C-alpha positions as CSV (number, residue, x, y, z in Angstrom):
1,M,-47.9,7.5,62.9
2,M,-46.6,6.5,66.9
3,P,-49.2,5.1,68.9
4,T,-49.8,8.0,71.5
5,L,-48.1,10.8,70.7
6,D,-46.3,11.3,67.2
7,G,-43.3,12.2,66.9
8,F,-43.0,15.9,67.0
9,E,-44.9,16.4,70.5
10,T,-42.7,13.1,71.9
11,C,-39.5,15.5,71.1
12,R,-41.2,18.9,72.6
13,R,-41.7,16.7,75.5
14,L,-38.2,15.1,76.4
15,R,-36.6,18.9,75.2
16,E,-38.7,20.0,78.4
17,W,-36.7,18.5,80.9
18,S,-33.7,16.7,79.1
19,Q,-31.1,17.8,76.6
20,V,-30.5,13.9,75.6
21,P,-29.2,13.3,72.2
22,I,-32.6,12.6,70.0
23,I,-32.8,11.2,66.3
24,M,-36.1,11.6,64.3
25,L,-36.3,8.4,62.5
26,S,-39.6,8.8,59.7
27,A,-41.2,7.6,57.1
28,R,-41.9,11.3,56.2
29,G,-39.7,13.4,54.0
30,D,-41.2,16.6,53.9
31,E,-38.5,19.7,54.5
32,D,-41.6,21.1,56.6
33,D,-40.9,18.0,59.1
34,K,-38.0,18.1,59.0
35,V,-37.7,21.5,59.9
36,K,-40.0,21.4,62.5
37,C,-38.2,18.6,64.2
38,L,-35.3,20.6,64.4
39,E,-37.0,23.8,65.7
40,L,-38.6,21.3,68.2
41,G,-35.3,20.4,69.5
42,A,-34.0,17.3,67.4
43,D,-30.7,17.1,66.6
44,D,-30.9,15.0,63.3
45,Y,-33.5,13.7,61.2
46,I,-33.5,10.5,59.1
47,T,-36.3,9.5,56.7
48,K,-37.1,6.2,55.8
49,P,-35.8,3.9,54.3
50,F,-32.4,4.4,55.3
51,G,-29.0,1.9,55.6
52,V,-27.8,0.6,58.6
53,G,-24.3,2.5,57.6
54,E,-25.9,5.8,57.5
55,L,-27.6,5.3,60.8
56,T,-24.3,4.4,62.4
57,A,-22.7,7.3,60.9
58,R,-25.5,9.8,62.1
59,V,-25.3,8.6,65.7
60,K,-21.9,8.3,66.0
61,A,-21.3,12.0,64.6
62,V,-24.7,12.9,67.3
63,L,-22.7,11.4,70.0
64,R,-19.2,13.0,69.2
65,R,-21.0,16.4,69.1
66,T,-23.0,16.1,72.7
67,E,-19.9,14.3,74.3
68,T,-18.2,17.1,76.8
69,R,-14.6,17.9,75.8
70,S,-12.4,17.0,78.8
71,T,-10.1,19.8,78.1
72,P,-10.9,22.8,79.5
73,E,-10.8,26.2,76.9
74,T,-8.1,28.9,77.3
75,E,-10.8,31.7,78.6
76,P,-12.8,29.4,80.6
77,T,-15.6,32.5,80.6
78,L,-16.7,34.7,77.7
79,S,-18.4,37.7,78.8
80,C,-20.3,40.0,76.3
81,S,-22.5,42.6,77.9
82,N,-25.8,40.3,78.6
83,L,-23.8,37.3,77.5
84,E,-22.1,35.0,79.7
85,I,-20.8,31.6,78.4
86,N,-18.8,29.0,80.6
87,F,-17.2,26.7,78.6
88,V,-15.8,24.8,81.5
89,E,-19.5,24.0,82.7
90,R,-21.4,23.9,80.0
91,K,-23.7,26.9,81.1
92,V,-25.0,30.0,79.0
93,V,-26.5,33.0,80.6
94,A,-28.1,35.5,78.9
95,R,-29.6,39.1,80.6
96,G,-29.4,37.1,83.9
97,R,-31.0,33.8,83.1
98,K,-29.9,31.0,82.6
99,V,-30.5,29.3,79.2
100,K,-30.8,25.8,78.6
101,L,-29.2,24.9,75.6
102,T,-29.1,21.5,73.7
103,P,-25.8,19.8,73.0
104,T,-25.9,21.2,69.5
105,E,-27.0,24.3,70.4
106,Y,-24.1,24.9,72.7
107,D,-21.4,23.4,70.3
108,L,-22.9,25.7,67.6
109,L,-22.5,28.4,70.2
110,R,-19.7,27.6,71.7
111,E,-17.6,27.1,67.5
112,L,-18.9,30.7,67.1
113,A,-18.1,32.2,70.2
114,L,-14.4,30.6,70.7
115,N,-13.5,32.2,66.8
116,A,-15.3,35.5,68.1
117,E,-15.2,38.4,65.4
118,K,-14.3,35.5,62.6
119,V,-16.7,34.7,59.7
120,L,-16.9,31.5,59.7
121,T,-18.0,29.7,56.7
122,Y,-21.4,27.7,55.9
123,S,-19.1,24.7,55.9
124,Q,-16.5,25.2,58.3
125,L,-19.1,25.6,60.6
126,L,-21.5,22.5,59.6
127,N,-17.7,20.3,59.7
128,R,-17.4,21.4,62.5
129,V,-20.4,21.1,64.4
130,W,-22.1,18.1,62.6
131,G,-19.3,16.5,60.7
132,S,-18.4,16.1,57.5
133,E,-21.0,14.0,56.2
134,Y,-23.0,17.1,57.2
135,A,-21.2,19.6,54.9
136,Q,-24.1,20.2,52.4
137,E,-27.2,20.3,55.2
138,R,-27.3,24.2,55.5
139,E,-30.6,23.8,56.4
140,Y,-29.7,22.4,60.2
141,L,-27.3,25.7,60.3
142,H,-29.9,27.9,59.3
143,V,-32.7,26.0,62.2
144,F,-30.3,26.0,64.7
145,T,-29.1,29.5,64.5
146,S,-32.4,30.6,64.5
147,R,-33.2,28.7,67.9
148,L,-30.2,29.9,69.0
149,R,-30.5,33.8,68.5
150,A,-34.4,33.0,70.0
151,K,-32.6,32.1,73.0
152,I,-29.5,34.5,73.5
153,E,-31.0,37.4,72.0
154,T,-32.6,40.3,72.8
155,D,-34.4,40.8,69.8
156,P,-33.8,37.8,67.6
157,A,-34.9,39.9,64.4
158,N,-32.0,41.8,64.7
159,P,-29.4,39.8,66.0
160,T,-26.1,41.7,67.8
161,Y,-23.8,38.4,68.9
162,I,-24.8,35.9,65.8
163,I,-24.4,37.6,62.7
164,T,-25.3,36.3,59.0
165,V,-22.6,37.4,56.6
166,P,-24.9,36.8,53.6
167,G,-23.9,33.4,51.2
168,I,-20.6,33.1,53.6
169,G,-22.1,32.1,56.8
170,Y,-21.9,33.2,60.4
171,K,-20.2,35.6,62.8
172,F,-20.3,36.2,67.0
173,Q,-20.0,39.7,68.2
174,C,-18.7,40.2,71.4
175,K,-19.4,43.8,72.2
176,G,-18.6,44.3,76.6
């Protein structure tokens, strides 16, 4: 409903060159539209009407997730066969190529990788990556996990790094 480009195309084009946090504000409340925006790289999606308090809380949550952490990790780099995660530089390399991740995608991968071999429940991941106000937003987690798999897995349909634990959550496996 924007004049020249719609929100989907604007989001897609922004993600081609920027990792700036994106919150979509829309009158379209259809789940397919929300999923499409999240898959295109949006960090959040708010449907109209919304209150100022909700908008403020969501902006703060996205900013919390996208701030660069100042404390170095205990292990600055994690290497797993064809995947390398440099926690200090927030850099990910898969199969020898640098992977461009959104801030939220990186935060999700970081949380999983720092807890390698541990099962993290849906609610743990949602709380740690998005914040407590997102505790029921499983579709966010599923969309971002799918996007991460597409970027780091050799075969996203048969993942080797991000493993689904049905009905519980996800775990990160590091082999090599």
